[in-house]
C-alpha positions in Angstrom: 102.6 107.3 66.8 100.3 106.4 63.9 99.3 109.7 62.1 95.7 108.4 61.9 95.4 108.2 65.7 97.7 111.0 66.8 95.7 113.8 68.6 94.9 116.9 66.5 94.6 120.5 67.6 91.2 122.1 68.1 91.1 125.8 68.7 88.3 127.2 71.0 87.7 131.0 70.5 85.5 133.0 72.9 85.9 136.2 74.8 84.1 134.7 77.9 86.3 132.5 80.0 83.3 130.6 81.4 82.2 129.5 77.9 85.8 128.5 77.0 85.9 126.2 80.1 82.4 124.9 79.3 83.5 123.9 75.7 86.7 122.5 77.0 84.8 120.3 79.5 82.4 119.1 76.8 85.2 118.1 74.4 87.7 116.8 77.0 86.8 113.2 76.5 87.3 113.0 72.7 91.1 112.7 73.0 92.2 115.7 71.0 94.4 118.7 71.9 92.3 121.7 73.0 93.8 125.1 72.5 92.0 128.3 73.8 92.0 131.9 72.7 90.0 134.8 74.2 90.2 137.2 71.2 90.4 137.2 67.4 94.1 138.3 67.5 95.0 135.5 69.9 93.2 133.0 67.8 95.0 134.1 64.6 98.3 134.0 66.4 97.6 130.5 67.6 96.7 129.5 64.0 100.0 130.8 62.7 102.0 128.8 65.3 100.0 125.5 65.2 98.5 123.0 62.8 94.7 123.4 63.6 92.2 120.8 62.5 89.1 122.7 63.6 88.2 126.1 65.0 85.1 126.8 67.2 84.4 130.5 67.1 82.0 132.5 69.2 80.2 134.9 66.9 79.7 137.8 69.4 83.1 139.1 70.5 84.4 142.6 71.0 86.9 144.3 68.6 86.7 141.6 65.9 83.7 139.4 65.9 83.6 135.8 64.8 82.6 136.6 61.3 85.5 139.0 60.9 87.9 136.4 62.3 86.5 133.8 59.8 87.1 136.2 57.0 90.7 136.7 58.1 91.2 132.9 58.3 89.8 132.3 54.9 92.0 135.0 53.3 95.1 133.3 54.5 96.4 130.6 52.0 97.2 128.2 54.8 93.8 128.2 56.3 91.4 128.2 53.3 90.4 124.6 54.0 90.4 124.8 57.8 87.0 123.7 59.3 85.2 126.5 61.2 82.2 125.9 63.5 80.3 129.0 64.6 78.8 129.1 68.1 76.2 131.8 69.0 73.5 132.5 71.5 72.2 135.7 69.9 72.9 135.8 66.2 70.8 132.8 65.2 68.6 134.2 62.4 68.8 132.7 58.9 70.8 135.7 57.5 73.3 135.3 60.3 73.6 131.6 59.6 73.8 132.2 55.9 76.6 134.7 56.4 78.5 132.2 58.5 78.3 129.6 55.8 79.3 132.1 53.1 82.4 132.9 55.2 83.4 129.2 55.0 81.7 127.8 58.1 81.0 124.1 58.1 78.3 124.3 60.9 76.4 126.8 63.0 75.7 125.7 66.6 73.2 127.4 68.9 73.7 128.1 72.6 73.0 126.5 75.0 75.1 123.8 73.5 74.0 120.2 73.6 77.2 118.4 74.7 76.5 115.2 72.8 75.6 117.0 69.6 78.7 119.2 69.8 81.0 116.3 70.4 79.4 114.4 67.5 79.8 117.3 65.2 83.5 117.9 66.2 84.3 114.2 65.8 82.9 114.2 62.3 85.1 117.1 61.2 88.1 115.8 63.0 87.7 112.5 61.3 87.4 114.3 58.0 90.6 116.2 58.7 92.4 113.0 59.5 91.2 111.4 56.3 92.2 114.4 54.3 95.7 114.4 55.7 95.9 110.7 55.1 94.8 111.2 51.5 97.4 114.0 51.1 100.1 111.6 52.4 99.0 108.9 50.1 99.0 111.4 47.1 102.5 112.6 48.1 103.8 108.9 48.3 102.1 108.2 45.0 103.7 111.2 43.4 107.1 110.1 44.8 106.7 106.6 43.5 105.6 107.9 40.1 108.7 110.2 40.1 111.0 107.3 41.0 109.4 105.1 38.4 109.7 107.8 35.8 113.3 108.3 36.7 113.9 104.5 36.4 112.2 104.4 33.0 114.3 107.3 31.9 117.5 105.6 32.9 116.3 102.4 31.2 115.5 104.3 28.0 118.9 106.0 28.1 120.7 102.6 28.6 118.6 101.1 25.8 119.3 104.0 23.4 123.1 103.7 24.3 122.9 99.9 23.6 121.1 100.5 20.3 123.8 103.0 19.3 126.5 100.5 20.3 124.9 97.7 18.3 124.3 99.9 15.3 128.0 101.0 15.4 129.1 97.3 15.7 126.8 96.4 12.8 128.1 99.2 10.6 131.7 98.3 11.5 131.1 94.6 10.8 129.4 95.4 7.5 132.3 97.7 6.5 134.8 94.9 7.4 132.8 92.4 5.5 132.6 94.7 2.4 136.4 95.2 2.6 137.0 91.5 2.9 134.6 90.8 -0.1 136.4 93.5 -2.1 139.8 91.9 -1.3 138.5 88.5 -2.3 137.3 90.0 -5.6 140.7 91.6 -6.1 142.4 88.3 -5.3 140.2 86.4 -7.8 140.8 89.1 -10.5 144.5 89.2 -9.7 144.8 85.4 -9.9 143.1 85.3 -13.3 145.3 88.1 -14.8 148.5 86.6 -13.3 147.6 83.1 -14.6 147.1 84.4 -18.1 150.2 86.6 -17.9 152.2 83.7 -16.6 151.2 81.6 -19.6 152.3 84.3 -21.9 155.7 84.6 -20.1 156.2 80.9 -20.3 155.6 81.0 -24.0 158.1 83.9 -24.3 160.7 82.1 -22.2 160.2 78.9 -24.3 160.7 80.9 -27.5 163.8 82.6 -26.1 165.2 79.2 -25.2 164.7 78.0 -28.7 166.1 81.2 -30.2 169.3 80.9 -28.0 170.1 77.6 -29.7 169.9 79.1 -33.2 171.8 82.3 -32.6 175.2 82.6 -34.1 178.2 82.9 -31.8 177.8 86.6 -31.4 178.5 88.0 -28.0 176.2 91.1 -28.5 173.3 89.0 -29.7 173.7 86.6 -26.7 173.8 89.6 -24.3 170.6 91.0 -25.7 169.0 87.6 -25.5 170.0 87.2 -21.9 168.6 90.6 -21.1 165.3 89.5 -22.6 165.4 86.2 -20.7 166.1 88.0 -17.4 163.2 90.4 -18.0 160.8 87.5 -18.7 162.1 85.7 -15.6 161.4 88.7 -13.4 158.0 89.0 -14.9 157.4 85.3 -14.2 158.5 85.8 -10.5 156.1 88.7 -10.2 153.2 86.6 -11.6 154.1 83.9 -9.1 153.8 86.3 -6.2 150.5 87.5 -7.6 149.3 83.9 -7.9 150.4 83.2 -4.3 148.4 86.3 -3.1 145.4 85.0 -5.0 145.6 81.5 -3.6 145.9 83.0 0.0 142.8 85.0 -0.5 140.8 82.1 -2.0 142.0 79.6 0.6 141.7 81.8 3.7 138.8 80.7 6.1 135.7 82.8 5.9 135.6 85.2 8.9 132.1 86.4 8.4 128.9 84.7 9.1 125.3 85.9 8.8 123.8 87.4 11.9 120.4 88.7 12.6 120.3 92.2 13.9 
């Protein structure tokens, strides 16, 4: 059933059974649930057990009168906004009515009750109760949607922060690799230059040793020393060739890094 059309509970409180029946007959046609209590204690017990939209209270009752019952109702946290209409045939002076309003009454109806007027007043406050409940439901739904949206935004922010950290790490890693590659290229260029110059010197040494070999006397010791020098120069030349090969690989390797916008 639609909450905006579902019958609500109206509590009728009077110590006289005839007046309770009279109020019930007057309000029977408005389509709401009518609950009855013949004393303040019964009325308060009914309030605790049910969701009450409106309370009609007879002011003059034995034990606890209507004003005392209204005070008890207003002191309870659940019922501080419950609408109360006072009904009285005797206590109709302005101080009486003022006291009723001070105790949280929304209206003060004289007896004899005009049926049409009572029904109109009750319908107004029942309609107000329904609109208030509807507004409370809308607020609850809105708060839930806000909470869900906030949770979604929080998850999105966390994912975004994680992605930013990942991209930052990727960028730092790429820059480190690029720096290492550039450093190795520089080393390769420097190595190539040094090896080239050193190789030229060794070629000159080997050429000079070759000429010297032709001019040496037939002396075994001198030839052995010369061969040692030639072998040392040849090992140096082989080392410079490896260095030159390393330099050529560094200079001829394809560039692995391209500029990216971050």
